[in-house]
C-alpha positions in Angstrom: 46.3 127.8 -24.1 44.3 124.5 -23.8 41.8 124.1 -21.0 43.1 122.1 -18.1 39.7 120.6 -17.7 38.0 120.3 -21.1 34.2 120.5 -21.2 32.3 117.3 -20.5 30.0 116.5 -23.4 27.0 114.2 -22.8 24.4 113.1 -25.3 20.9 112.1 -24.3 18.4 110.4 -26.6 14.8 110.0 -25.6 13.7 106.3 -26.0 10.1 106.6 -24.8 8.1 107.2 -21.7 10.4 109.2 -19.4 13.5 107.3 -20.4 16.7 108.4 -22.1 19.9 106.8 -23.0 22.9 108.8 -22.1 26.4 108.6 -23.6 29.7 110.1 -22.8 32.7 108.8 -24.8 32.5 105.0 -24.5 30.2 105.0 -21.4 26.4 104.7 -21.5 23.6 104.7 -19.1 19.8 104.7 -19.0 18.1 107.5 -17.1 14.5 106.8 -16.1 12.2 109.4 -14.6 10.0 106.6 -13.4 12.9 104.7 -11.8 12.0 101.4 -13.4 15.0 100.5 -15.7 17.5 103.0 -14.5 18.2 105.8 -12.0 16.4 109.0 -12.0 18.3 112.3 -12.5 18.1 113.0 -8.7 19.4 109.5 -7.9 22.3 110.1 -10.3 23.1 113.4 -8.6 23.1 111.7 -5.2 25.2 108.8 -6.6 27.6 111.4 -8.0 28.1 113.1 -4.7 28.5 109.9 -2.7 30.8 108.5 -5.3 33.0 111.6 -5.5 33.5 111.8 -1.8 34.0 108.1 -1.4 36.7 108.0 -4.1 38.4 110.9 -2.4 38.3 109.2 1.0 39.7 106.0 -0.4 42.4 107.8 -2.2 43.5 110.0 0.7 43.5 107.1 3.2 45.5 104.8 0.9 48.0 107.6 0.1 48.5 107.9 3.9 49.5 104.2 3.8 46.7 103.1 6.1 45.5 99.5 5.7 42.0 100.1 4.3 40.3 96.8 3.5 36.9 98.2 2.4 34.7 101.2 2.4 30.9 101.4 2.4 29.0 104.7 2.1 25.4 105.4 2.8 24.0 108.7 1.6 20.6 109.9 2.7 19.4 112.8 0.7 16.8 115.2 2.2 14.5 117.1 -0.2 12.7 120.4 0.2 8.9 120.5 0.5 8.9 122.9 -2.5 8.7 122.8 -6.3 11.1 121.7 -7.5 11.8 119.3 -4.6 15.6 120.0 -4.6 18.1 118.5 -2.2 18.5 120.7 0.9 20.6 118.3 2.9 22.7 115.1 2.8 23.9 112.7 5.5 26.9 110.7 4.4 27.9 107.8 6.6 31.1 105.9 6.0 31.9 102.4 7.2 35.7 102.0 7.1 37.0 98.5 7.3 40.6 98.1 8.4 43.0 99.3 11.1 42.6 103.0 10.0 43.2 105.6 12.7 40.1 107.8 13.3 42.2 111.0 12.6 43.1 109.7 9.2 39.4 109.1 8.4 38.4 112.5 9.7 41.1 114.2 7.7 40.1 112.3 4.5 36.5 113.3 4.8 37.4 116.9 5.6 39.8 117.2 2.6 37.2 115.7 0.3 34.6 118.2 1.5 36.8 121.3 1.6 39.1 120.7 -1.3 38.7 117.8 -3.6 35.1 116.8 -4.3 34.1 118.7 -7.4 30.5 117.2 -7.2 30.1 118.8 -3.7 31.5 122.1 -4.9 29.1 122.1 -7.9 26.0 122.1 -5.6 24.1 124.9 -3.9 26.1 126.5 -1.1 23.1 126.4 1.3 22.8 122.6 1.3 23.7 121.0 4.6 26.2 118.2 4.5 26.5 116.1 7.6 29.1 113.3 7.7 29.8 110.5 10.1 31.8 107.3 10.1 32.5 104.1 12.0 35.6 102.0 11.8 35.3 98.2 11.7 38.8 96.8 12.5 38.1 93.7 10.2 
């Protein structure tokens, strides 16, 4: 029986300093430990979480047939005073633009967190995740 979710294969190639090129299928990215020409691994992890939950929220709100015009998300990642300085908390704030009812936004955020966001479910279980939102009618 074939895997429902086949393994993800990434290839990294060191290109000097603390930089790597990363490839997955036809996509490529530069990863930079010095954050000069590309995001660092921790920035990529934070982008992954914010992106995953934001995609879920948009998808759920639109599937509910609500008139979403735009979504902006701000993630603040808090890191431990330890080695390694891992993430120990995140604040995700969504700015929802459109006549979307608050209960639809709350439901979308909760479903993403509890059910759909594979990035969130791949992280440590002791990380705090605080969410908030505001609705801008237009």
